[in-house]
Each structure stands twice: as C-alpha cells, then as structure tokens.
PDB file of N, CA, C, O and CB in Angstrom:
ATOM      1  N   UNK A   1      16.584 109.431 146.581  1.00  0.00           N
ATOM      2  CA  UNK A   1      15.476 108.702 147.170  1.00  0.00           C
ATOM      3  C   UNK A   1      16.001 107.520 147.956  1.00  0.00           C
ATOM      4  O   UNK A   1      17.102 107.030 147.704  1.00  0.00           O
ATOM      5  CB  UNK A   1      14.491 108.239 146.095  1.00  0.00           C
ATOM      6  N   UNK A   2      15.223 107.075 148.888  1.00  0.00           N
ATOM      7  CA  UNK A   2      15.621 105.966 149.748  1.00  0.00           C
ATOM      8  C   UNK A   2      15.516 104.643 149.011  1.00  0.00           C
ATOM      9  O   UNK A   2      15.267 104.600 147.806  1.00  0.00           O
ATOM     10  CB  UNK A   2      14.765 105.933 151.008  1.00  0.00           C
ATOM     11  N   UNK A   3      15.712 103.559 149.763  1.00  0.00           N
ATOM     12  CA  UNK A   3      15.589 102.225 149.177  1.00  0.00           C
ATOM     13  C   UNK A   3      14.151 101.923 148.783  1.00  0.00           C
ATOM     14  O   UNK A   3      13.905 100.973 148.039  1.00  0.00           O
ATOM     15  CB  UNK A   3      16.093 101.167 150.153  1.00  0.00           C
ATOM     16  N   UNK A   4      13.211 102.699 149.258  1.00  0.00           N
ATOM     17  CA  UNK A   4      11.792 102.516 148.935  1.00  0.00           C
ATOM     18  C   UNK A   4      11.359 103.568 147.912  1.00  0.00           C
ATOM     19  O   UNK A   4      10.446 104.358 148.153  1.00  0.00           O
ATOM     20  CB  UNK A   4      10.911 102.608 150.223  1.00  0.00           C
ATOM     21  N   UNK A   5      12.029 103.556 146.785  1.00  0.00           N
ATOM     22  CA  UNK A   5      11.763 104.555 145.745  1.00  0.00           C
ATOM     23  C   UNK A   5      10.317 104.521 145.288  1.00  0.00           C
ATOM     24  O   UNK A   5       9.718 105.565 145.027  1.00  0.00           O
ATOM     25  CB  UNK A   5      12.681 104.336 144.555  1.00  0.00           C
ATOM     26  N   UNK A   6       9.755 103.323 145.191  1.00  0.00           N
ATOM     27  CA  UNK A   6       8.367 103.210 144.760  1.00  0.00           C
ATOM     28  C   UNK A   6       7.426 103.939 145.694  1.00  0.00           C
ATOM     29  O   UNK A   6       6.498 104.616 145.252  1.00  0.00           O
ATOM     30  CB  UNK A   6       7.965 101.760 144.662  1.00  0.00           C
ATOM     31  N   UNK A   7       7.667 103.799 146.993  1.00  0.00           N
ATOM     32  CA  UNK A   7       6.827 104.471 147.998  1.00  0.00           C
ATOM     33  C   UNK A   7       6.926 105.979 147.834  1.00  0.00           C
ATOM     34  O   UNK A   7       5.918 106.685 147.870  1.00  0.00           O
ATOM     35  CB  UNK A   7       7.243 104.061 149.434  1.00  0.00           C
ATOM     36  N   UNK A   8       8.137 106.460 147.654  1.00  0.00           N
ATOM     37  CA  UNK A   8       8.330 107.904 147.499  1.00  0.00           C
ATOM     38  C   UNK A   8       7.640 108.414 146.235  1.00  0.00           C
ATOM     39  O   UNK A   8       7.079 109.509 146.231  1.00  0.00           O
ATOM     40  CB  UNK A   8       9.830 108.243 147.456  1.00  0.00           C
ATOM     41  N   UNK A   9       7.680 107.629 145.173  1.00  0.00           N
ATOM     42  CA  UNK A   9       7.001 108.043 143.947  1.00  0.00           C
ATOM     43  C   UNK A   9       5.484 108.074 144.150  1.00  0.00           C
ATOM     44  O   UNK A   9       4.814 108.966 143.631  1.00  0.00           O
ATOM     45  CB  UNK A   9       7.364 107.096 142.786  1.00  0.00           C
ATOM     46  N   UNK A  10       4.939 107.118 144.894  1.00  0.00           N
ATOM     47  CA  UNK A  10       3.502 107.143 145.197  1.00  0.00           C
ATOM     48  C   UNK A  10       3.157 108.404 145.981  1.00  0.00           C
ATOM     49  O   UNK A  10       2.154 109.061 145.701  1.00  0.00           O
ATOM     50  CB  UNK A  10       3.084 105.880 145.996  1.00  0.00           C
ATOM     51  N   UNK A  11       3.991 108.739 146.963  1.00  0.00           N
ATOM     52  CA  UNK A  11       3.733 109.933 147.775  1.00  0.00           C
ATOM     53  C   UNK A  11       3.802 111.199 146.933  1.00  0.00           C
ATOM     54  O   UNK A  11       2.971 112.095 147.082  1.00  0.00           O
ATOM     55  CB  UNK A  11       4.735 110.022 148.929  1.00  0.00           C
ATOM     56  N   UNK A  12       4.797 111.272 146.045  1.00  0.00           N
ATOM     57  CA  UNK A  12       4.911 112.444 145.174  1.00  0.00           C
ATOM     58  C   UNK A  12       3.724 112.533 144.218  1.00  0.00           C
ATOM     59  O   UNK A  12       3.216 113.623 143.955  1.00  0.00           O
ATOM     60  CB  UNK A  12       6.225 112.397 144.379  1.00  0.00           C
ATOM     61  N   UNK A  13       3.284 111.390 143.700  1.00  0.00           N
ATOM     62  CA  UNK A  13       2.112 111.397 142.818  1.00  0.00           C
ATOM     63  C   UNK A  13       0.903 111.953 143.559  1.00  0.00           C
ATOM     64  O   UNK A  13       0.157 112.768 143.018  1.00  0.00           O
ATOM     65  CB  UNK A  13       1.812 109.972 142.291  1.00  0.00           C
ATOM     66  N   UNK A  14       0.714 111.510 144.798  1.00  0.00           N
ATOM     67  CA  UNK A  14      -0.417 111.995 145.589  1.00  0.00           C
ATOM     68  C   UNK A  14      -0.329 113.502 145.819  1.00  0.00           C
ATOM     69  O   UNK A  14      -1.333 114.206 145.714  1.00  0.00           O
ATOM     70  CB  UNK A  14      -0.478 111.263 146.932  1.00  0.00           C
ATOM     71  N   UNK A  15       0.862 113.993 146.130  1.00  0.00           N
ATOM     72  CA  UNK A  15       1.044 115.429 146.340  1.00  0.00           C
ATOM     73  C   UNK A  15       0.683 116.218 145.079  1.00  0.00           C
ATOM     74  O   UNK A  15       0.003 117.242 145.150  1.00  0.00           O
ATOM     75  CB  UNK A  15       2.495 115.729 146.755  1.00  0.00           C
ATOM     76  N   UNK A  16       1.143 115.732 143.933  1.00  0.00           N
ATOM     77  CA  UNK A  16       0.843 116.443 142.689  1.00  0.00           C
ATOM     78  C   UNK A  16      -0.647 116.389 142.357  1.00  0.00           C
ATOM     79  O   UNK A  16      -1.199 117.362 141.845  1.00  0.00           O
ATOM     80  CB  UNK A  16       1.653 115.854 141.535  1.00  0.00           C
ATOM     81  N   UNK A  17      -1.301 115.268 142.641  1.00  0.00           N
ATOM     82  CA  UNK A  17      -2.747 115.191 142.429  1.00  0.00           C
ATOM     83  C   UNK A  17      -3.463 116.203 143.332  1.00  0.00           C
ATOM     84  O   UNK A  17      -4.418 116.849 142.902  1.00  0.00           O
ATOM     85  CB  UNK A  17      -3.267 113.751 142.705  1.00  0.00           C
ATOM     86  N   UNK A  18      -3.008 116.338 144.565  1.00  0.00           N
ATOM     87  CA  UNK A  18      -3.618 117.313 145.484  1.00  0.00           C
ATOM     88  C   UNK A  18      -3.428 118.734 144.973  1.00  0.00           C
ATOM     89  O   UNK A  18      -4.354 119.543 145.023  1.00  0.00           O
ATOM     90  CB  UNK A  18      -3.015 117.178 146.894  1.00  0.00           C
ATOM     91  N   UNK A  19      -2.228 119.040 144.482  1.00  0.00           N
ATOM     92  CA  UNK A  19      -1.978 120.379 143.935  1.00  0.00           C
ATOM     93  C   UNK A  19      -2.835 120.618 142.691  1.00  0.00           C
ATOM     94  O   UNK A  19      -3.379 121.707 142.505  1.00  0.00           O
ATOM     95  CB  UNK A  19      -0.478 120.556 143.593  1.00  0.00           C
ATOM     96  N   UNK A  20      -2.951 119.601 141.848  1.00  0.00           N
ATOM     97  CA  UNK A  20      -3.780 119.741 140.648  1.00  0.00           C
ATOM     98  C   UNK A  20      -5.226 120.022 141.032  1.00  0.00           C
ATOM     99  O   UNK A  20      -5.873 120.886 140.439  1.00  0.00           O
ATOM    100  CB  UNK A  20      -3.697 118.473 139.777  1.00  0.00           C
ATOM    101  N   UNK A  21      -5.734 119.295 142.022  1.00  0.00           N
ATOM    102  CA  UNK A  21      -7.121 119.504 142.463  1.00  0.00           C
ATOM    103  C   UNK A  21      -7.318 120.933 142.966  1.00  0.00           C
ATOM    104  O   UNK A  21      -8.332 121.565 142.668  1.00  0.00           O
ATOM    105  CB  UNK A  21      -7.497 118.493 143.573  1.00  0.00           C
ATOM    106  N   UNK A  22      -6.354 121.440 143.724  1.00  0.00           N
ATOM    107  CA  UNK A  22      -6.441 122.812 144.234  1.00  0.00           C
ATOM    108  C   UNK A  22      -6.531 123.801 143.077  1.00  0.00           C
ATOM    109  O   UNK A  22      -7.344 124.725 143.106  1.00  0.00           O
ATOM    110  CB  UNK A  22      -5.223 123.143 145.127  1.00  0.00           C
ATOM    111  N   UNK A  23      -5.699 123.606 142.067  1.00  0.00           N
ATOM    112  CA  UNK A  23      -5.702 124.538 140.939  1.00  0.00           C
ATOM    113  C   UNK A  23      -6.957 124.388 140.083  1.00  0.00           C
ATOM    114  O   UNK A  23      -7.433 125.373 139.518  1.00  0.00           O
ATOM    115  CB  UNK A  23      -4.462 124.326 140.080  1.00  0.00           C
ATOM    116  N   UNK A  24      -7.491 123.196 139.978  1.00  0.00           N
ATOM    117  CA  UNK A  24      -8.762 123.026 139.261  1.00  0.00           C
ATOM    118  C   UNK A  24      -9.884 123.766 139.983  1.00  0.00           C
ATOM    119  O   UNK A  24     -10.725 124.398 139.344  1.00  0.00           O
ATOM    120  CB  UNK A  24      -9.115 121.524 139.124  1.00  0.00           C
ATOM    121  N   UNK A  25      -9.898 123.690 141.320  1.00  0.00           N
ATOM    122  CA  UNK A  25     -10.920 124.421 142.089  1.00  0.00           C
ATOM    123  C   UNK A  25     -10.775 125.927 141.880  1.00  0.00           C
ATOM    124  O   UNK A  25     -11.768 126.638 141.728  1.00  0.00           O
ATOM    125  CB  UNK A  25     -10.815 124.082 143.599  1.00  0.00           C
ATOM    126  N   UNK A  26      -9.537 126.405 141.874  1.00  0.00           N
ATOM    127  CA  UNK A  26      -9.299 127.832 141.635  1.00  0.00           C
ATOM    128  C   UNK A  26      -9.729 128.218 140.220  1.00  0.00           C
ATOM    129  O   UNK A  26     -10.326 129.274 140.012  1.00  0.00           O
ATOM    130  CB  UNK A  26      -7.809 128.177 141.852  1.00  0.00           C
ATOM    131  N   UNK A  27      -9.425 127.363 139.260  1.00  0.00           N
ATOM    132  CA  UNK A  27      -9.831 127.643 137.875  1.00  0.00           C
ATOM    133  C   UNK A  27     -11.349 127.746 137.778  1.00  0.00           C
ATOM    134  O   UNK A  27     -11.876 128.638 137.113  1.00  0.00           O
ATOM    135  CB  UNK A  27      -9.309 126.544 136.918  1.00  0.00           C
ATOM    136  N   UNK A  28     -12.038 126.841 138.437  1.00  0.00           N
ATOM    137  CA  UNK A  28     -13.502 126.866 138.404  1.00  0.00           C
ATOM    138  C   UNK A  28     -14.039 128.148 139.028  1.00  0.00           C
ATOM    139  O   UNK A  28     -14.972 128.760 138.508  1.00  0.00           O
ATOM    140  CB  UNK A  28     -14.077 125.643 139.135  1.00  0.00           C
ATOM    141  N   UNK A  29     -13.441 128.550 140.147  1.00  0.00           N
ATOM    142  CA  UNK A  29     -13.878 129.768 140.835  1.00  0.00           C
ATOM    143  C   UNK A  29     -13.694 130.991 139.930  1.00  0.00           C
ATOM    144  O   UNK A  29     -14.595 131.820 139.810  1.00  0.00           O
ATOM    145  CB  UNK A  29     -13.093 129.955 142.157  1.00  0.00           C
ATOM    146  N   UNK A  30     -12.528 131.095 139.299  1.00  0.00           N
ATOM    147  CA  UNK A  30     -12.261 132.244 138.436  1.00  0.00           C
ATOM    148  C   UNK A  30     -13.110 132.201 137.171  1.00  0.00           C
ATOM    149  O   UNK A  30     -13.554 133.240 136.683  1.00  0.00           O
ATOM    150  CB  UNK A  30     -10.782 132.295 138.067  1.00  0.00           C
ATOM    151  N   UNK A  31     -13.332 131.013 136.648  1.00  0.00           N
ATOM    152  CA  UNK A  31     -14.173 130.876 135.455  1.00  0.00           C
ATOM    153  C   UNK A  31     -15.593 131.351 135.767  1.00  0.00           C
ATOM    154  O   UNK A  31     -16.195 132.096 134.993  1.00  0.00           O
ATOM    155  CB  UNK A  31     -14.190 129.401 134.954  1.00  0.00           C
ATOM    156  N   UNK A  32     -16.108 130.916 136.895  1.00  0.00           N
ATOM    157  CA  UNK A  32     -17.465 131.315 137.295  1.00  0.00           C
ATOM    158  C   UNK A  32     -17.565 132.831 137.465  1.00  0.00           C
ATOM    159  O   UNK A  32     -18.597 133.433 137.165  1.00  0.00           O
ATOM    160  CB  UNK A  32     -17.868 130.610 138.606  1.00  0.00           C
ATOM    161  N   UNK A  33     -16.473 133.442 137.953  1.00  0.00           N
ATOM    162  CA  UNK A  33     -16.462 134.890 138.164  1.00  0.00           C
ATOM    163  C   UNK A  33     -16.209 135.655 136.871  1.00  0.00           C
ATOM    164  O   UNK A  33     -16.264 136.885 136.857  1.00  0.00           O
ATOM    165  CB  UNK A  33     -15.406 135.258 139.190  1.00  0.00           C
ATOM    166  N   UNK A  34     -15.934 134.936 135.786  1.00  0.00           N
ATOM    167  CA  UNK A  34     -15.712 135.603 134.507  1.00  0.00           C
ATOM    168  C   UNK A  34     -14.274 136.025 134.273  1.00  0.00           C
ATOM    169  O   UNK A  34     -13.991 136.704 133.286  1.00  0.00           O
ATOM    170  CB  UNK A  34     -16.587 136.795 134.412  1.00  0.00           C
ATOM    171  N   UNK A  35     -13.359 135.643 135.150  1.00  0.00           N
ATOM    172  CA  UNK A  35     -11.946 135.986 134.978  1.00  0.00           C
ATOM    173  C   UNK A  35     -11.271 134.815 134.273  1.00  0.00           C
ATOM    174  O   UNK A  35     -10.636 133.969 134.902  1.00  0.00           O
ATOM    175  CB  UNK A  35     -11.250 136.301 136.359  1.00  0.00           C
ATOM    176  N   UNK A  36     -11.424 134.789 132.957  1.00  0.00           N
ATOM    177  CA  UNK A  36     -10.982 133.649 132.159  1.00  0.00           C
ATOM    178  C   UNK A  36      -9.463 133.550 132.075  1.00  0.00           C
ATOM    179  O   UNK A  36      -8.921 132.457 131.909  1.00  0.00           O
ATOM    180  CB  UNK A  36     -11.561 133.741 130.767  1.00  0.00           C
ATOM    181  N   UNK A  37      -8.780 134.672 132.189  1.00  0.00           N
ATOM    182  CA  UNK A  37      -7.309 134.632 132.159  1.00  0.00           C
ATOM    183  C   UNK A  37      -6.772 133.906 133.393  1.00  0.00           C
ATOM    184  O   UNK A  37      -5.898 133.048 133.277  1.00  0.00           O
ATOM    185  CB  UNK A  37      -6.723 136.069 132.086  1.00  0.00           C
ATOM    186  N   UNK A  38      -7.290 134.246 134.565  1.00  0.00           N
ATOM    187  CA  UNK A  38      -6.861 133.558 135.786  1.00  0.00           C
ATOM    188  C   UNK A  38      -7.300 132.096 135.767  1.00  0.00           C
ATOM    189  O   UNK A  38      -6.570 131.216 136.225  1.00  0.00           O
ATOM    190  CB  UNK A  38      -7.428 134.266 137.031  1.00  0.00           C
ATOM    191  N   UNK A  39      -8.485 131.845 135.240  1.00  0.00           N
ATOM    192  CA  UNK A  39      -8.972 130.469 135.143  1.00  0.00           C
ATOM    193  C   UNK A  39      -8.040 129.647 134.263  1.00  0.00           C
ATOM    194  O   UNK A  39      -7.704 128.512 134.601  1.00  0.00           O
ATOM    195  CB  UNK A  39     -10.412 130.434 134.584  1.00  0.00           C
ATOM    196  N   UNK A  40      -7.627 130.208 133.149  1.00  0.00           N
ATOM    197  CA  UNK A  40      -6.727 129.503 132.240  1.00  0.00           C
ATOM    198  C   UNK A  40      -5.375 129.247 132.896  1.00  0.00           C
ATOM    199  O   UNK A  40      -4.794 128.173 132.741  1.00  0.00           O
ATOM    200  CB  UNK A  40      -6.541 130.301 130.947  1.00  0.00           C
ATOM    201  N   UNK A  41      -4.880 130.239 133.630  1.00  0.00           N
ATOM    202  CA  UNK A  41      -3.605 130.075 134.328  1.00  0.00           C
ATOM    203  C   UNK A  41      -3.678 128.893 135.293  1.00  0.00           C
ATOM    204  O   UNK A  41      -2.787 128.043 135.306  1.00  0.00           O
ATOM    205  CB  UNK A  41      -3.231 131.368 135.088  1.00  0.00           C
ATOM    206  N   UNK A  42      -4.737 128.840 136.099  1.00  0.00           N
ATOM    207  CA  UNK A  42      -4.869 127.754 137.075  1.00  0.00           C
ATOM    208  C   UNK A  42      -5.093 126.407 136.393  1.00  0.00           C
ATOM    209  O   UNK A  42      -4.598 125.383 136.863  1.00  0.00           O
ATOM    210  CB  UNK A  42      -6.021 128.046 138.036  1.00  0.00           C
ATOM    211  N   UNK A  43      -5.828 126.404 135.300  1.00  0.00           N
ATOM    212  CA  UNK A  43      -6.039 125.163 134.563  1.00  0.00           C
ATOM    213  C   UNK A  43      -4.717 124.654 133.994  1.00  0.00           C
ATOM    214  O   UNK A  43      -4.441 123.455 134.029  1.00  0.00           O
ATOM    215  CB  UNK A  43      -7.068 125.371 133.433  1.00  0.00           C
ATOM    216  N   UNK A  44      -3.917 125.553 133.481  1.00  0.00           N
ATOM    217  CA  UNK A  44      -2.614 125.170 132.937  1.00  0.00           C
ATOM    218  C   UNK A  44      -1.704 124.631 134.048  1.00  0.00           C
ATOM    219  O   UNK A  44      -1.017 123.628 133.857  1.00  0.00           O
ATOM    220  CB  UNK A  44      -1.947 126.374 132.232  1.00  0.00           C
ATOM    221  N   UNK A  45      -1.703 125.286 135.183  1.00  0.00           N
ATOM    222  CA  UNK A  45      -0.900 124.830 136.315  1.00  0.00           C
ATOM    223  C   UNK A  45      -1.381 123.461 136.787  1.00  0.00           C
ATOM    224  O   UNK A  45      -0.570 122.595 137.115  1.00  0.00           O
ATOM    225  CB  UNK A  45      -0.961 125.849 137.472  1.00  0.00           C
ATOM    226  N   UNK A  46      -2.688 123.264 136.821  1.00  0.00           N
ATOM    227  CA  UNK A  46      -3.243 121.962 137.213  1.00  0.00           C
ATOM    228  C   UNK A  46      -2.768 120.878 136.261  1.00  0.00           C
ATOM    229  O   UNK A  46      -2.423 119.775 136.686  1.00  0.00           O
ATOM    230  CB  UNK A  46      -4.785 122.009 137.238  1.00  0.00           C
ATOM    231  N   UNK A  47      -2.751 121.192 134.974  1.00  0.00           N
ATOM    232  CA  UNK A  47      -2.284 120.221 133.979  1.00  0.00           C
ATOM    233  C   UNK A  47      -0.825 119.830 134.242  1.00  0.00           C
ATOM    234  O   UNK A  47      -0.465 118.659 134.126  1.00  0.00           O
ATOM    235  CB  UNK A  47      -2.433 120.798 132.553  1.00  0.00           C
ATOM    236  N   UNK A  48      -0.005 120.794 134.589  1.00  0.00           N
ATOM    237  CA  UNK A  48       1.400 120.511 134.905  1.00  0.00           C
ATOM    238  C   UNK A  48       1.529 119.564 136.082  1.00  0.00           C
ATOM    239  O   UNK A  48       2.319 118.621 136.048  1.00  0.00           O
ATOM    240  CB  UNK A  48       2.149 121.802 135.201  1.00  0.00           C
ATOM    241  N   UNK A  49       0.751 119.817 137.122  1.00  0.00           N
ATOM    242  CA  UNK A  49       0.792 118.931 138.295  1.00  0.00           C
ATOM    243  C   UNK A  49       0.288 117.533 137.937  1.00  0.00           C
ATOM    244  O   UNK A  49       0.841 116.536 138.401  1.00  0.00           O
ATOM    245  CB  UNK A  49      -0.053 119.520 139.449  1.00  0.00           C
ATOM    246  N   UNK A  50      -0.745 117.460 137.125  1.00  0.00           N
ATOM    247  CA  UNK A  50      -1.269 116.155 136.713  1.00  0.00           C
ATOM    248  C   UNK A  50      -0.216 115.391 135.909  1.00  0.00           C
ATOM    249  O   UNK A  50      -0.082 114.176 136.053  1.00  0.00           O
ATOM    250  CB  UNK A  50      -2.564 116.325 135.881  1.00  0.00           C
ATOM    251  N   UNK A  51       0.522 116.100 135.070  1.00  0.00           N
ATOM    252  CA  UNK A  51       1.585 115.458 134.292  1.00  0.00           C
ATOM    253  C   UNK A  51       2.688 114.931 135.201  1.00  0.00           C
ATOM    254  O   UNK A  51       3.194 113.828 134.997  1.00  0.00           O
ATOM    255  CB  UNK A  51       2.171 116.441 133.274  1.00  0.00           C
ATOM    256  N   UNK A  52       3.053 115.714 136.192  1.00  0.00           N
ATOM    257  CA  UNK A  52       4.068 115.253 137.146  1.00  0.00           C
ATOM    258  C   UNK A  52       3.557 114.058 137.943  1.00  0.00           C
ATOM    259  O   UNK A  52       4.316 113.132 138.225  1.00  0.00           O
ATOM    260  CB  UNK A  52       4.471 116.392 138.101  1.00  0.00           C
ATOM    261  N   UNK A  53       2.296 114.072 138.302  1.00  0.00           N
ATOM    262  CA  UNK A  53       1.717 112.934 139.031  1.00  0.00           C
ATOM    263  C   UNK A  53       1.796 111.673 138.182  1.00  0.00           C
ATOM    264  O   UNK A  53       2.120 110.600 138.691  1.00  0.00           O
ATOM    265  CB  UNK A  53       0.247 113.222 139.427  1.00  0.00           C
ATOM    266  N   UNK A  54       1.502 111.795 136.894  1.00  0.00           N
ATOM    267  CA  UNK A  54       1.572 110.639 135.998  1.00  0.00           C
ATOM    268  C   UNK A  54       2.995 110.107 135.915  1.00  0.00           C
ATOM    269  O   UNK A  54       3.207 108.894 135.904  1.00  0.00           O
ATOM    270  CB  UNK A  54       1.065 111.011 134.596  1.00  0.00           C
ATOM    271  N   UNK A  55       3.972 111.009 135.856  1.00  0.00           N
ATOM    272  CA  UNK A  55       5.378 110.586 135.834  1.00  0.00           C
ATOM    273  C   UNK A  55       5.705 109.757 137.077  1.00  0.00           C
ATOM    274  O   UNK A  55       6.317 108.694 136.976  1.00  0.00           O
ATOM    275  CB  UNK A  55       6.318 111.816 135.747  1.00  0.00           C
ATOM    276  N   UNK A  56       5.300 110.243 138.238  1.00  0.00           N
ATOM    277  CA  UNK A  56       5.588 109.529 139.478  1.00  0.00           C
ATOM    278  C   UNK A  56       4.832 108.204 139.545  1.00  0.00           C
ATOM    279  O   UNK A  56       5.337 107.226 140.096  1.00  0.00           O
ATOM    280  CB  UNK A  56       5.231 110.397 140.684  1.00  0.00           C
ATOM    281  N   UNK A  57       3.632 108.172 138.990  1.00  0.00           N
ATOM    282  CA  UNK A  57       2.881 106.914 138.929  1.00  0.00           C
ATOM    283  C   UNK A  57       3.650 105.876 138.112  1.00  0.00           C
ATOM    284  O   UNK A  57       3.789 104.725 138.527  1.00  0.00           O
ATOM    285  CB  UNK A  57       1.476 107.146 138.318  1.00  0.00           C
ATOM    286  N   UNK A  58       4.143 106.294 136.952  1.00  0.00           N
ATOM    287  CA  UNK A  58       4.897 105.386 136.086  1.00  0.00           C
ATOM    288  C   UNK A  58       6.160 104.899 136.797  1.00  0.00           C
ATOM    289  O   UNK A  58       6.486 103.713 136.742  1.00  0.00           O
ATOM    290  CB  UNK A  58       5.266 106.084 134.755  1.00  0.00           C
ATOM    291  N   UNK A  59       6.860 105.800 137.456  1.00  0.00           N
ATOM    292  CA  UNK A  59       8.079 105.413 138.169  1.00  0.00           C
ATOM    293  C   UNK A  59       7.772 104.460 139.320  1.00  0.00           C
ATOM    294  O   UNK A  59       8.513 103.503 139.543  1.00  0.00           O
ATOM    295  CB  UNK A  59       8.801 106.654 138.697  1.00  0.00           C
ATOM    296  N   UNK A  60       6.705 104.707 140.043  1.00  0.00           N
ATOM    297  CA  UNK A  60       6.319 103.807 141.140  1.00  0.00           C
ATOM    298  C   UNK A  60       6.007 102.421 140.587  1.00  0.00           C
ATOM    299  O   UNK A  60       6.396 101.411 141.174  1.00  0.00           O
ATOM    300  CB  UNK A  60       5.093 104.368 141.914  1.00  0.00           C
ATOM    301  N   UNK A  61       5.314 102.376 139.472  1.00  0.00           N
ATOM    302  CA  UNK A  61       4.982 101.091 138.851  1.00  0.00           C
ATOM    303  C   UNK A  61       6.238 100.367 138.387  1.00  0.00           C
ATOM    304  O   UNK A  61       6.358  99.152 138.540  1.00  0.00           O
ATOM    305  CB  UNK A  61       4.029 101.296 137.669  1.00  0.00           C
ATOM    306  N   UNK A  62       7.166 101.116 137.824  1.00  0.00           N
ATOM    307  CA  UNK A  62       8.421 100.530 137.351  1.00  0.00           C
ATOM    308  C   UNK A  62       9.199  99.936 138.518  1.00  0.00           C
ATOM    309  O   UNK A  62       9.691  98.811 138.429  1.00  0.00           O
ATOM    310  CB  UNK A  62       9.276 101.586 136.621  1.00  0.00           C
ATOM    311  N   UNK A  63       9.313 100.685 139.611  1.00  0.00           N
ATOM    312  CA  UNK A  63      10.040 100.184 140.781  1.00  0.00           C
ATOM    313  C   UNK A  63       9.362  98.948 141.357  1.00  0.00           C
ATOM    314  O   UNK A  63      10.028  98.008 141.790  1.00  0.00           O
ATOM    315  CB  UNK A  63      10.144 101.274 141.857  1.00  0.00           C
ATOM    316  N   UNK A  64       8.046  98.959 141.357  1.00  0.00           N
ATOM    317  CA  UNK A  64       7.313  97.798 141.863  1.00  0.00           C
ATOM    318  C   UNK A  64       7.627  96.574 141.012  1.00  0.00           C
ATOM    319  O   UNK A  64       7.901  95.499 141.545  1.00  0.00           O
ATOM    320  CB  UNK A  64       5.790  98.071 141.875  1.00  0.00           C
ATOM    321  N   UNK A  65       7.590  96.732 139.703  1.00  0.00           N
ATOM    322  CA  UNK A  65       7.850  95.618 138.805  1.00  0.00           C
ATOM    323  C   UNK A  65       9.277  95.097 138.965  1.00  0.00           C
ATOM    324  O   UNK A  65       9.508  93.888 138.963  1.00  0.00           O
ATOM    325  CB  UNK A  65       7.604  96.038 137.360  1.00  0.00           C
ATOM    326  N   UNK A  66      10.232  96.017 139.104  1.00  0.00           N
ATOM    327  CA  UNK A  66      11.622  95.604 139.280  1.00  0.00           C
ATOM    328  C   UNK A  66      11.833  94.862 140.602  1.00  0.00           C
ATOM    329  O   UNK A  66      12.530  93.850 140.659  1.00  0.00           O
ATOM    330  CB  UNK A  66      12.540  96.821 139.215  1.00  0.00           C
ATOM    331  N   UNK A  67      11.228  95.378 141.639  1.00  0.00           N
ATOM    332  CA  UNK A  67      11.430  94.797 142.969  1.00  0.00           C
ATOM    333  C   UNK A  67      10.741  93.428 143.101  1.00  0.00           C
ATOM    334  O   UNK A  67      11.198  92.567 143.853  1.00  0.00           O
ATOM    335  CB  UNK A  67      10.901  95.756 144.047  1.00  0.00           C
ATOM    336  N   UNK A  68       9.666  93.243 142.381  1.00  0.00           N
ATOM    337  CA  UNK A  68       8.899  92.004 142.514  1.00  0.00           C
ATOM    338  C   UNK A  68       9.023  91.105 141.290  1.00  0.00           C
ATOM    339  O   UNK A  68       8.221  90.188 141.110  1.00  0.00           O
ATOM    340  CB  UNK A  68       7.442  92.324 142.760  1.00  0.00           C
ATOM    341  N   UNK A  69      10.029  91.362 140.441  1.00  0.00           N
ATOM    342  CA  UNK A  69      10.328  90.506 139.322  1.00  0.00           C
ATOM    343  C   UNK A  69       9.284  90.466 138.231  1.00  0.00           C
ATOM    344  O   UNK A  69       9.128  89.451 137.553  1.00  0.00           O
ATOM    345  CB  UNK A  69      10.545  89.170 139.804  1.00  0.00           C
ATOM    346  N   UNK A  70       8.566  91.561 138.055  1.00  0.00           N
ATOM    347  CA  UNK A  70       7.518  91.608 137.020  1.00  0.00           C
ATOM    348  C   UNK A  70       7.973  92.521 135.893  1.00  0.00           C
ATOM    349  O   UNK A  70       7.338  93.543 135.632  1.00  0.00           O
ATOM    350  CB  UNK A  70       6.157  92.105 137.611  1.00  0.00           C
ATOM    351  N   UNK A  71       9.044  92.174 135.233  1.00  0.00           N
ATOM    352  CA  UNK A  71       9.625  93.025 134.185  1.00  0.00           C
ATOM    353  C   UNK A  71       8.751  93.057 132.993  1.00  0.00           C
ATOM    354  O   UNK A  71       9.074  93.720 132.008  1.00  0.00           O
ATOM    355  CB  UNK A  71      10.998  92.553 133.790  1.00  0.00           C
TER     356      UNK A  71
END
C-alpha cells in the first residue's frame, strides 16, 4: 500500500460493502423464488464481504489514529 494506507483501507472497505450489498440483493431474489440453497450461498458470501469491510474499517481507523497522534 502507498503512504496513504488509511485511504486505501477506506476504499477497500467501500468495495467490500458494495460486494456485500450485491450478494444480499441476490440472496433476497433467490429467497423470494424459493431457492433457499442459492439464497444461503449469497448470504454467506455477503457476510464474508462485510467481515472484510470491517477489517478495512479498523485498519483505516488505526492508520488515522497513528498519523494524527490519537493512539
């Protein structure tokens, strides 16, 4: 990552949130259609993306605190 690690972590968090939203929409579509196996798959994938987004959020916050002396 570049010298702006916090910025990159914010961008990655946003990307993962977008992917999670896409998979939640797919899960809803499959659930409504009665295909619960596909719905579960997409819900699980969405959860993974949400977890990665949280990781990047924490890292962005950590970099911000380090850079601005808020340990």
